[in-house]
N, C-alpha and C positions, 0 to 999 in steps of 0.2 A: 835838754829841754829848754835851756836858756835861749835857744834860737827862736823859740815860739814867743818870746817877749816882744818880738816885732809884730806880732799879730794879736791885737787886743781881743778879737772875737773868739779865737781859739783859747786864749787864757781864761776867758769867762766860761767857755764850755767845760774846761778842765777842772775849774773850781766847782762847777755843778755836778761833775761826773768824775770824781777822783779815780774810779776804777779804770777809766780810760788810760790813765797814765801808765799803769801796770800793763795794759793790753799793748800800748805802744812800745814800752820798754823791752818786751820779749819778742816783738815782731821781727821776723826774719826779712821783712820787706822794706826795711829802712835803707837798704842799699841795693834794692832791685825793684822793678816796677811790677804792678799787677794789671792783668787785663780783665775784661769784663767777666769772663767765665770763672776766674779765680775769686773775684769779689762775690759772685753769686754763690759759688760753692762754699765759701767760708761762712755765709750768712743765711743759707736756706733754713737751717733748723731754728734759728732765732725768729724768722718771720712765719714759719709754719705754726708756731705756738701762739701767734696773735689771732684773736677772735673777732675783733671789731676795728672800725676806722681809727678810734682813739689810740689803741695799741699800736696799730700799723704806723700811724703818724709819729709816735714816739719812737718806735724802733728804727724807722727809716731815718729820722733826723739824728739819732745817736750814731747810726752807721755812717751817715754822710760826714758828720763832724769828726769822728775818729779817723776816717780815711782822709779827710781834708787836712788833719793835723799831721798825719804821716807824710803826705804829699809835700806839705810846707816844710817839714823837717829835712826831707830830701832836697828841696829846692834851696833852702837857706844854707845848708851844709855843703852845697854844691856836689851832691851825690847823684845829680841827674842833669840832664840838658834841658834847654828850653822846650825843644820838641817833645821830650818824654813827659814833661810836665803837662803840656797840652794834651797828650795822649792819655795820661792817667786821669786827668780831670774829665776828659770825655768818656773814658771807660766808666768812671764813677757816675756821670750823668746818665749813661745808657743803662747801668746796673740799677740805679734808683728807679728809672722809668719802668724797667722790666719788673722790678719788685712791686711797684705801685699798681701796674697793670695786672700782675698775677693775684695780688691781693683783692682788687676789685672783683675780678671773675670768680674768685673763690668765695667772696661774700654774696655775689649775685649770680647764681648758677644759670646756665643757658637752659631755656625752657623748651626750645624747639627740638624736634627729633633729629635733625641733622645740624651739625655745628657750622658756623660761618668762620671765616678767617678775619683776623684783626691784626693790624701792624702799626707801629709808630715810626715815622720817618723823621730822622734827625736832619735838620737844615743848619745853614750857617756854620759856625765854628764847631758846633756839636757834630754836625755831619761830617765835617772835615777832620775830626779828631784833633782839634786844636783849640780847645775851650779855654776861656779866662778863669782866673781864680774866683771872680765873683761875676757871674754872667748869667743872663737869661738863657734858657735852652729853647731854641726855635724848633718847633715840631709840627708835623701834620699827622692826623689820624685818618686811616684808611681801612675800610672793610670790603669783603668780597662775599657774595652770596652764591653758594653752589647751585647748579642748574635744577637739581631735584627739589631744592627748597623753594626756589623763586616761584614755582608753580603752585605751591601749597600754603605758603605763609605770606601775609600782607607785607609788602615792602615798607609801608608806613610804620608798621609795628617793629620791624627789624631796625629801621633807621631810628626810631625812638629809643630803642634798647642801646644802640651804639652811641647816640647822642648823650644819653645818661652815663654811659661808660666814659666817654671823653670828658664830661664835666667832672666826674668824681676822681678820675685819675689825675686830672689837672689840679684839683683841690688837695688831694693827698700829697702832691709835690710842692705846691706854692702856698698853701695856707700858713700864715705865721702863727706859731703857738708858743707856749712858754719855753719850748725846746728849740725854737728857732725856725728856720726855713730850709727846705731841701734845695730846690731851684725855682726861680721865677720862670714861668712858662709863657713863651710868646707864641701865639697861634696865628699871628697876622700874615704869615706867608701862605697860608691856605687860600684856595680860590675865593676870590672877592674879599679877602681880608676881613676886617671887623664885621662886615655885613654878611659874610658867607656862613655857611653851615659848619659847625665844629668838626663834623666828621663827614667824609665823602665815601661813596662806593667807588671801587676801581673804575667801573665804566663811566660813572658821572664825572670823575676828576679828569679822566682822559678826554671826554667830550668837551669839557671846559677848555683844556689846554689846546685842543685842536681848533676850536672855534674862536676862543677869545684870549688865549695866552699872550701876554705882553713881553717886551724885551726884558724887563726887570725880573720877570718870572723865569725866563730862560736862564738868566745869570744866577738867580737864587737856587735853581735846581741843579746847578753844577755840583753843589755839595750835598745833595739829597742822598741819604744813606739810611737803610733800615737799622734801627738800634734796639727794637723791643717787639715782642710778639711773634707773628708768623713770618719768618725770614724768607720763605719761599714766595709769599705774597709780596713782600717788599722788594725782592729781586725781580719779580714779574713787573712791578710798577716801574723800576729803573729801566728795564728793557724796553717797555712801551713808550716811556718818555724820551728815549735817546734820540729819535729823529726830530722831535720838537726842540730839544736843547742843542744838539750838534747837527747842523745842516750841511748837506753836501756841497751846496753852492756857497761861495764866499759872499757874505753880506756885511760890508764895512759900515752900514748905518748903525749898527749896534754900538760902535764906538761913540758916535754922536749922542746916541740915547743915554749911554752911561755918563758921558761928560755932562749932559744936561741935568741928569739926576744929581751929580756932584755940585754943579752950580746952584741948584736949588738948596742943597745942604749948606753950602757956603752962605747964602742969603739968610737962611734960618739961624746960623751960628752968629751972625753979626747982631742979631736981635737978643742974644743971650748975654746977660750982664753979671758982673761979680763973680766970674769963674776964670780959673787959669786956662792956659792953652789946652785944647781938647786933643789928646793924642790920637783918638779914633777918627773924629770928624773934622778936625782942623785941617787947614791948608798944608799939604805935604804929609798928612797923617796916614794912619793904618788903612782907612777906607780907600785912599787913593791908590795904595799899592794893590789892594784887593780888586779894585775896579780895573787897574792896569792889567793885571794877570787875566781877569775874567774877559776883557776885551779880546785878547789873543786867543783864549780858549774858544769863544763863541765864533770868532771869524775863521780860525784855522782847524778847530777841533773836529769838524766833520771829515777832514782828511787825515789829520795827524792824531792817531789814537793816543799817543803818549801824552797829549795835552788834556786828556779826559781824566784829570786827577783832582781830587777834592782838596788837597793841601797846597796852600799858597807857596810855601818855600820850595816844595818839589816841582811845582809848575815853573817857578823862576829858573830852576836848574834846567828843565826841559827846554825852555825858551832860549837858554844859552847854548845848549847842545844842538838845537835845531838851527841856530844862528838867525833866529827871528828878531832878537835884540842884540845890541852890542854886549860883549862879555863884561865890559866895565859896568854897564847899567845893571846887568843882572846881579853882579857882585854887590854893587852898592845898594840895590833895592833889597837884596837878601839881608845885608847887615842892618839896614834901616828897620826893616820888618821885625827882626829879632830884637833889636834894641828898644824900639817903641812898645812892642808887646811886653817885653820884660819889664820896662818901667811901669806900664799899665798894671801888670800883675802885682808889683810891689806896692803901688798905691792901693789896690783893692785888698791886698793882704792885711792891712792895718785894721780895718773895721768891717770888712765884708760889704762895703757899699758898692753899688753899681755906678762907679764913677770912672771917667776916663780923663778927667781933668787934673792938670798939675795943681798942687796946693798953691794958695795965694799968700799964706802966711810964711814969713821968713823961717820960723822955727820948724814948721812942717816940711818946707822945702829942703832945709838943711838935713833933716832926719832922712828924707828920701835919698838925697845925695849920698849920705853916709851909707845907707843900705845898698846903694848902687855902686859903692866903693869909689866915690869921688871925694876929694879933699873939701871942696866948697860947692855951694849951690850954683855958683857962677860956671864952674866946669861942666856941671850937669846940663845947665841951660845951653851952653855953647854947643855941647854934643848933640842935643835935640835939635837945635837950630841948623846944624850942619846937615843932619840927616833929613830934616824936613824940606830944606831947600833943594836937595838933590831929588827927592820924591816928587815935589811940585814940578820941577823941571821935566822929569820923565813923563809925568802925567799930562802936563800941558802940551808936550811935543806929540802926543797920540793924535793921529789923523791931521796933523798940521802940514 
């Protein structure tokens, strides 16, 4: 348990909940990973006993932090790989969302004679099963109305019901209580972003993409993945958006669109003061690797099915195998992504803060360097600089 001394927020959780220490001590999963189904099976009884939102919030936060502690023990003791850590965190995010969704519908039974379908689509790193240690979860809520109900129940009433569901599921996950927070929820990847409806019917969301879908939405939907609720509805959604995301004709303009998006981010980053280098959004950072791989997926994915993968590291391997990029570039970007993401995770492991920036204080930077197994902070900074220069060169050479 001394490994958890590297994580202040987990130590505070264990102080409040000493019974969790025993639970972790006897867990057989300290040397093997858990998937979503295992997480749900182990905790169904605990959640079925909850009768209101207060009890649900408490139970789901306890569940989250016990599993987070287990994942961190595996991570710090090197019982797992970087990829497995991302997979386990994503399975935890999916399981928490499933439990929150089940709890809501248990407390608010469906009143219509015929049930509708409801699904939660994971986006971003959650959808790619590559989540950070302290990350938002990007999600989209979708429902579908069976034909026999659409003629007898007012659509406005059904829409209101599911809007209420989306609001409450989100609150179950992201409200900060005395027991902490489950996951911050980001709903801005839904149609029309902040100004759009919290939940969309399957038909309405498809109409939106067909008429007004933008390049950035095509890029975002690469990682779309059903994580909770009706999986059949989620898979139907994926099938229907496929022609929008991956077009049969090659359209190199997407590369310029993504580069413009990154240039806008760079301008915004210049206005941020008193922060260390941003591993995610800085020049040569994680986002440039993601945009780099997305560009090839959107340009060639209509013809190359192997490129239709949600995971950035796997896509880099495919780009190498298909000889769409030089083998050296693929290898260097693969190494850079792993290193920058691992560094990001270690920063977030300290206090569960959603930060992607290197510490600015010498002491904190030295602590980070030691956690990353460097002798000095200068060695860590040199390694980061080497990776980011390579990433920036690859990204800048796109469509040049």
